C-alpha positions as CSV (number, residue, x, y, z in Angstrom):
1,X,193.1,128.3,188.1
2,X,196.1,126.7,187.2
3,X,194.1,123.8,185.3
4,X,192.3,126.4,183.5
5,X,195.3,128.4,182.8
6,X,197.1,125.2,181.5
7,X,194.3,124.4,179.4
8,X,193.6,128.1,178.0
9,X,197.7,127.8,177.1
10,X,197.2,124.1,175.5
11,X,194.8,125.3,173.1
12,X,196.8,128.7,172.1
13,X,199.7,126.4,171.4
14,X,197.4,124.1,169.0
15,X,196.1,127.1,167.4
16,X,199.3,128.0,166.4
17,X,200.7,125.0,165.6
18,X,197.7,124.2,163.2
19,X,198.6,127.7,162.0
20,X,202.2,127.0,161.1
21,X,201.1,123.6,159.4
22,X,198.8,125.6,157.1
23,X,201.1,128.0,156.0
24,X,203.6,125.3,155.7
25,X,201.0,123.4,153.8
26,X,200.4,126.6,151.5
27,X,203.8,126.9,151.1
28,X,204.8,123.5,149.8
29,X,201.7,123.9,147.5
30,X,203.0,127.0,146.1
31,X,206.6,125.7,145.3
32,X,205.0,122.6,143.8
33,X,202.7,124.7,141.6
34,X,205.6,126.6,140.5
35,X,208.0,124.0,139.9
36,X,205.4,122.2,137.8
37,X,204.9,125.8,136.1
38,X,208.5,126.0,135.2
39,X,208.7,122.6,133.7
40,X,206.3,123.2,131.5
41,X,208.0,126.5,130.2
42,X,210.8,124.3,129.5
43,X,209.1,121.8,127.8
44,X,208.1,124.7,125.4
45,X,211.0,126.0,125.0
46,X,212.2,122.8,123.5
47,X,209.3,121.9,121.4
48,X,209.8,125.0,119.8
49,X,213.4,124.1,118.9
50,X,212.1,120.9,117.4
51,X,208.7,122.2,115.5
52,X,209.6,125.8,114.8
53,X,206.4,127.1,117.1
54,X,204.1,126.8,120.3
55,X,202.0,123.7,120.3
56,X,198.3,124.3,120.7
57,X,196.2,123.6,123.9
58,X,194.6,119.9,124.7
59,X,191.1,120.3,124.6
60,X,189.8,119.8,127.9
61,X,188.5,116.2,128.4
62,X,188.9,112.8,130.5
63,X,192.4,112.1,131.2
64,X,191.7,108.4,130.7
65,X,190.1,109.0,127.0
66,X,192.2,108.5,124.1
67,X,193.8,111.4,123.0
68,X,194.0,113.2,126.3
69,X,196.8,115.2,126.6
70,X,197.4,115.6,122.8
71,X,197.4,119.0,121.2
72,X,194.6,120.3,119.5
73,X,194.7,119.7,115.7
74,X,195.2,122.1,112.9
75,X,198.0,124.5,114.1
76,X,197.7,128.2,113.2
77,X,193.9,127.7,114.2
78,X,193.6,124.9,117.1
79,X,190.5,123.8,116.1
80,X,188.2,122.8,119.0
81,X,190.4,124.4,121.3
82,X,188.3,127.6,123.1
83,X,188.9,130.6,121.2
84,X,189.5,134.2,122.5
85,X,190.0,137.1,120.3
86,X,193.6,136.2,119.3
87,X,194.4,133.0,121.6
88,X,193.1,129.6,122.4
89,X,192.5,128.0,125.8
90,X,192.8,124.5,127.0
91,X,195.0,122.1,128.9
92,X,198.7,121.7,129.0
93,X,199.2,119.4,126.1
94,X,201.3,116.8,128.3
95,X,201.3,114.2,125.6
96,X,202.9,116.7,122.5
97,X,205.4,118.2,125.5
98,X,206.7,114.8,126.4
99,X,205.6,115.7,130.3
100,X,204.0,112.9,132.5
101,X,200.0,114.1,133.3
102,X,200.6,114.9,136.8
103,X,203.1,118.4,135.5
104,X,199.6,119.5,133.8
105,X,198.4,119.7,137.5
106,X,198.7,122.2,139.8
107,X,199.2,121.4,143.6
108,X,195.3,120.9,144.2
109,X,195.0,118.5,141.5
110,X,193.5,120.5,139.2
111,X,194.7,121.4,135.6
112,X,196.5,124.4,134.8
113,X,194.5,126.4,131.9
114,X,197.0,127.1,128.9
115,X,196.4,130.1,127.3
116,X,199.0,130.5,124.0
117,X,198.7,133.0,121.1
118,X,197.1,131.4,118.3
119,X,199.5,132.5,115.7
120,X,202.5,131.4,117.4
121,X,201.1,128.0,117.0
122,X,201.3,128.3,113.3
123,X,205.1,129.7,112.8
124,X,207.5,128.2,110.5
125,X,211.4,128.0,110.8
126,X,211.7,131.4,108.9
127,X,209.0,133.4,111.4
128,X,209.4,131.6,114.4
129,X,212.1,134.2,115.6
130,X,209.5,136.8,115.0
131,X,206.8,135.5,117.5
132,X,204.4,138.4,118.9
133,X,202.2,138.3,122.0
134,X,198.6,138.3,122.2
135,X,198.2,137.7,126.1
136,X,197.6,140.9,128.5
137,X,198.4,140.4,132.5
138,X,196.4,143.0,134.4
139,X,196.4,144.1,138.2
140,X,192.9,143.9,138.6
141,X,189.5,143.6,137.2
142,X,187.6,144.7,135.2
143,X,190.9,144.8,132.7
144,X,191.4,147.8,131.1
145,X,194.1,148.0,128.4
146,X,197.1,150.3,128.8
147,X,200.4,151.0,130.7
148,X,199.8,150.1,134.7
149,X,199.5,153.1,136.5
150,X,198.2,155.7,134.1
151,X,194.9,156.6,135.1
152,X,192.6,153.8,135.1
153,X,195.0,151.3,133.2
154,X,196.1,148.0,134.3
155,X,197.8,146.3,132.0
156,X,201.2,145.3,133.5
157,X,202.6,144.0,130.2
158,X,201.9,147.0,128.4
159,X,204.3,148.2,126.0
160,X,202.6,151.6,125.5
161,X,200.1,154.2,127.2
162,X,198.3,153.5,123.5
163,X,195.6,150.9,124.0
164,X,196.6,147.5,122.2
165,X,199.9,148.8,121.4
166,X,202.2,145.6,121.0
167,X,205.1,146.8,119.0
168,X,207.6,146.3,122.2
169,X,206.7,142.6,122.1
170,X,205.7,142.6,125.9
171,X,202.4,140.8,125.4
172,X,202.1,137.0,126.3
173,X,202.8,134.3,124.0
174,X,201.8,131.6,126.7
175,X,200.0,131.3,129.9
176,X,199.4,129.2,132.9
177,X,196.6,129.2,135.4
178,X,196.4,127.6,138.3
179,X,193.1,128.2,139.9
180,X,194.1,127.8,143.4
181,X,192.7,126.0,146.3
182,X,189.3,126.6,145.6
183,X,189.8,125.7,142.0
184,X,186.8,127.8,140.2
185,X,187.3,127.7,136.7
186,X,190.1,124.6,136.6
187,X,189.6,121.4,134.9
188,X,189.1,117.9,136.9
189,X,190.6,114.7,135.8
190,X,187.3,114.0,134.4
191,X,187.5,117.1,131.8
192,X,184.7,118.9,133.7
193,X,185.4,122.6,134.8
194,X,184.4,124.1,137.9
195,X,182.0,127.0,137.9
196,X,180.9,130.2,139.5
197,X,178.0,131.2,141.0
198,X,176.2,133.1,139.0
199,X,176.5,136.5,141.3
200,X,180.4,135.7,140.3
201,X,180.0,135.3,136.3
202,X,181.0,138.9,135.3
203,X,184.2,140.5,134.2
204,X,184.2,142.4,137.5
205,X,185.2,139.3,139.4
206,X,189.1,138.8,138.5
207,X,189.2,134.6,138.9
208,X,186.3,134.6,136.5
209,X,188.3,136.8,134.5
210,X,191.0,134.1,134.4
211,X,188.2,131.5,133.3
212,X,186.6,133.2,130.2
213,X,187.2,133.1,126.8
214,X,189.1,136.4,126.1
215,X,192.8,137.2,126.1
216,X,193.3,138.8,129.5
217,X,194.7,137.3,132.6
218,X,194.8,138.6,136.5
219,X,197.2,138.5,138.8
220,X,196.9,140.1,142.3
221,X,197.2,139.4,145.8
222,X,195.3,137.1,147.6
223,X,191.4,137.8,148.9
224,X,190.3,135.3,151.6
225,X,186.8,134.3,151.9
226,X,184.6,132.1,153.8
227,X,183.0,130.9,150.5
228,X,182.8,131.1,146.7
229,X,179.9,133.9,146.7
230,X,182.4,137.0,146.9
231,X,185.3,137.9,144.7
232,X,187.9,136.1,146.4
233,X,191.2,135.2,144.7
234,X,193.8,132.7,145.1
235,X,194.7,132.1,141.4
236,X,198.5,131.7,140.4
237,X,199.5,133.3,137.1
238,X,202.5,133.6,135.0
239,X,202.4,135.1,131.5
240,X,205.5,134.6,129.2
241,X,206.8,137.2,126.8
242,X,208.6,135.8,123.2
243,X,211.9,136.5,125.3
244,X,210.7,134.3,128.4
245,X,210.5,131.5,126.1
246,X,212.9,132.0,123.3
247,X,215.9,132.6,126.0
248,X,215.2,128.6,127.0
249,X,215.4,127.2,123.5
250,X,218.4,124.9,123.9
251,X,221.7,126.8,122.5
252,X,222.5,124.3,120.1
253,X,219.4,124.8,118.3
254,X,218.7,128.6,118.9
255,X,216.2,130.9,117.5
256,X,217.5,134.0,115.7
257,X,215.6,137.4,116.9
258,X,213.2,138.7,114.3
259,X,215.5,141.5,114.2
260,X,218.4,139.5,113.2
261,X,216.5,137.6,110.7
262,X,215.3,140.7,109.0
263,X,218.9,142.6,108.9
264,X,220.0,139.4,107.4
265,X,217.4,139.1,104.6
266,X,217.7,143.1,103.8
267,X,221.4,142.1,102.9
268,X,220.4,139.2,100.4
269,X,217.7,141.5,99.0
270,X,220.4,143.9,98.3
271,X,222.7,141.9,96.7
272,X,220.1,140.7,94.8
273,X,219.2,143.9,93.2
274,X,222.7,145.1,92.6
275,X,223.2,142.0,91.0
276,X,219.9,142.5,89.2
277,X,221.7,145.8,87.8
278,X,225.3,144.4,86.5
279,X,223.1,142.5,84.2
280,X,220.7,145.2,83.0
281,X,221.4,147.7,80.5
282,X,218.1,148.7,80.2
283,X,215.8,151.9,81.2
284,X,212.5,149.2,81.9
285,X,211.8,146.3,80.5
286,X,211.3,145.6,77.0
287,X,212.9,149.0,76.0
288,X,217.1,150.1,75.3
289,X,219.6,152.1,76.9
290,X,219.9,155.4,75.1
291,X,223.0,155.4,72.7
292,X,222.8,158.3,71.2
293,X,223.3,162.1,72.4
294,X,226.5,164.4,72.6
295,X,228.5,163.4,73.6
296,X,227.8,159.7,72.0
297,X,227.7,156.2,74.0
298,X,225.2,157.3,77.4
299,X,224.9,154.0,78.7
300,X,222.4,153.3,81.6
301,X,222.2,150.3,84.3
302,X,218.7,149.8,85.9
303,X,217.1,148.4,89.1
304,X,214.2,146.2,88.8
305,X,210.6,147.4,88.9
306,X,208.6,146.7,91.9
307,X,206.4,144.2,92.0
308,X,203.4,145.8,92.6
309,X,200.3,144.2,90.4
310,X,199.5,141.5,90.0
311,X,202.1,140.6,93.0
312,X,203.5,137.7,91.0
313,X,206.8,137.6,91.7
314,X,208.0,139.4,88.6
315,X,208.9,143.0,88.2
316,X,205.7,145.0,86.6
317,X,206.1,146.3,83.2
318,X,205.2,149.6,83.6
319,X,207.7,152.4,84.9
320,X,205.3,155.1,86.6
321,X,203.0,155.1,89.0
322,X,204.2,152.5,91.1
323,X,206.6,151.6,94.0
324,X,206.9,155.2,94.8
325,X,208.5,155.8,98.4
326,X,207.9,157.5,100.8
327,X,204.4,158.0,98.5
328,X,201.4,156.7,100.6
329,X,199.6,153.8,99.5
330,X,202.5,153.0,96.6
331,X,204.1,150.4,98.6
332,X,205.5,147.5,96.4
333,X,207.0,143.9,96.7
334,X,210.5,143.0,95.5
335,X,209.9,140.9,92.2
336,X,211.4,137.7,93.8
337,X,211.5,135.4,90.7
338,X,213.4,138.5,88.4
339,X,215.8,139.0,90.9
340,X,216.6,135.3,91.4
341,X,215.1,134.6,95.1
342,X,212.6,132.9,96.6
343,X,209.1,134.1,98.3
344,X,210.5,133.7,101.9
345,X,213.4,135.5,101.2
346,X,211.3,138.7,100.5
347,X,209.4,138.4,104.0
348,X,210.8,140.0,107.3
349,X,211.7,138.2,110.6
350,X,207.8,139.0,111.5
351,X,206.8,137.5,108.3
352,X,205.7,140.3,106.4
353,X,206.8,141.7,103.2
354,X,209.3,144.0,102.4
355,X,208.8,147.2,100.9
356,X,210.6,147.8,98.2
357,X,210.9,151.3,96.2
358,X,212.9,152.6,93.4
359,X,213.7,156.3,93.4
360,X,212.2,158.0,90.1
361,X,214.0,161.0,89.3
362,X,214.9,162.9,86.2
363,X,218.3,162.2,84.4
364,X,219.7,164.9,82.4
365,X,222.1,163.7,79.5
366,X,224.7,166.4,79.3
367,X,225.2,167.8,76.1
368,X,221.8,166.4,75.3
369,X,218.6,169.2,75.5
370,X,216.2,166.3,76.3
371,X,215.6,164.6,79.4
372,X,213.9,161.3,80.6
373,X,212.8,160.2,83.9
374,X,213.7,156.4,84.5
375,X,214.1,153.7,87.1
376,X,217.6,153.0,87.1
377,X,221.0,154.8,87.3
378,X,222.9,156.0,84.4
379,X,226.7,157.6,83.5
380,X,228.8,158.2,80.0
381,X,232.0,156.0,78.8
382,X,234.9,156.7,80.9
383,X,236.2,158.8,77.6
384,X,233.8,161.7,79.2
385,X,234.0,161.4,82.6
386,X,233.6,165.2,82.8
387,X,230.3,165.4,81.2
388,X,228.7,162.0,83.1
389,X,225.3,161.7,83.2
390,X,223.5,163.8,86.1
391,X,221.3,161.8,88.1
392,X,219.6,162.0,91.5
393,X,220.0,159.1,92.6
394,X,223.5,159.8,92.8
395,X,222.5,162.3,96.0
396,X,219.4,160.5,97.2
397,X,218.7,157.1,97.7
398,X,218.6,154.8,94.4
399,X,216.4,152.2,96.1
400,X,215.1,151.8,99.6
401,X,214.2,148.4,101.5
402,X,211.5,148.4,104.8
403,X,210.6,145.8,107.1
404,X,207.2,146.9,109.1
405,X,208.8,145.8,111.7
406,X,207.1,144.1,115.1
407,X,203.4,145.9,114.7
408,X,203.4,145.3,111.1
409,X,202.2,148.4,110.1
410,X,204.3,150.3,107.7
411,X,205.3,153.8,108.5
412,X,205.7,153.4,112.6
413,X,208.0,154.2,114.7
414,X,209.5,150.8,115.0
415,X,210.1,149.9,111.1
416,X,213.3,148.8,109.8
417,X,214.8,150.3,106.8
418,X,218.1,150.9,104.5
419,X,218.4,153.6,101.6
420,X,221.2,152.3,99.0
421,X,222.6,155.1,96.9
422,X,224.5,155.3,93.9
423,X,228.0,155.3,95.4
424,X,227.7,152.0,97.3
425,X,225.9,150.9,94.1
426,X,229.2,151.6,92.1
427,X,231.7,149.9,95.0
428,X,230.0,146.8,94.7
429,X,230.7,147.2,91.1
430,X,234.4,147.3,91.2
431,X,234.5,144.7,93.7
432,X,232.6,142.6,91.0
433,X,234.9,143.8,88.5
434,X,231.7,145.4,86.3
435,X,232.5,148.6,85.1
436,X,230.5,151.8,85.5
437,X,229.7,152.9,83.1
438,X,229.3,150.1,80.9
């Protein structure tokens, strides 16, 4: 009897020891996988500092083939990588990131799946601060776009209860997936992908969702199973927003935020537009400023006409019907050539064109019964201050500059806009020793 009890105690002890060893092994594997994921994130941040964009994924192939670990060609399209709607998928490009090949593996010896927003691979020094994401993260499958906890929606990195809204920029620009101990969906060193049984190849399976070619990923608590015929889950998923990556860029090579770039450019454009007005005394291209009437000597300065058509960088020759703000459908660009700027100067931090619009108001010349409608602002000679031209521009804005913000859609709540009034223009004229009226 005592012998039987001793044997039982021995088996219980061995069982507890094995469970402890399993737990320790699981913990070690999790820590190794997480540490390698962190190294990839740091390498991506350094890559951005050097290249002003994110790398394309590496195309799955054997590690021994020449070219393995190199990012797919043609940044901006990532030719040959697996395509989602707005993402590219493949392996961690360990060569491009300057990493040893083993960092591209999880602790189970299979490659991480690397997912990246396609547009983020085609950025430049001027647009990198405006990275926007495309990867959605969900708490269950099937995936549903929208704020988690609202009805059936389960997107955990949503910024609105409205499907597909990305204005808060929380969607991921890059992601890594470890396909766990069972490895289903992961890539082996020879470049082949571990496939699912037919019964699990559907959108209700969370692990299958992490191995298909759309823009969505799932992270959830582990679900155990004795085989791969049911929807078990042991994946480890990280999705990085723009902020998660940009804050890791070395401080000596920091990337300015898109908001900051946008606001700086607004000031540059504003100065260029007012500088144009300082040197132009015609009402519209090809015409002369009014100099008759009572009192005599009425002069005007004018702002450039918006570039509406043919969008060639020059101000339009017409003075009516274009560039009116906020009239729907009449947004126009800054005529960058006419005001001495470059094409990139008139794009905001997200790479979209600023809207430039000039007020079209009726100007009434004192002492003269006629009236004229001009894009510009006017006044009289200093000898007749009491008879100055009455311009709506002195009460309302003379011109506006508007960025469509992160969502790229004009007229939404994330727009960034300034409205410049006549008083501000006069102040700048005085600072530059340019008299007003001339």
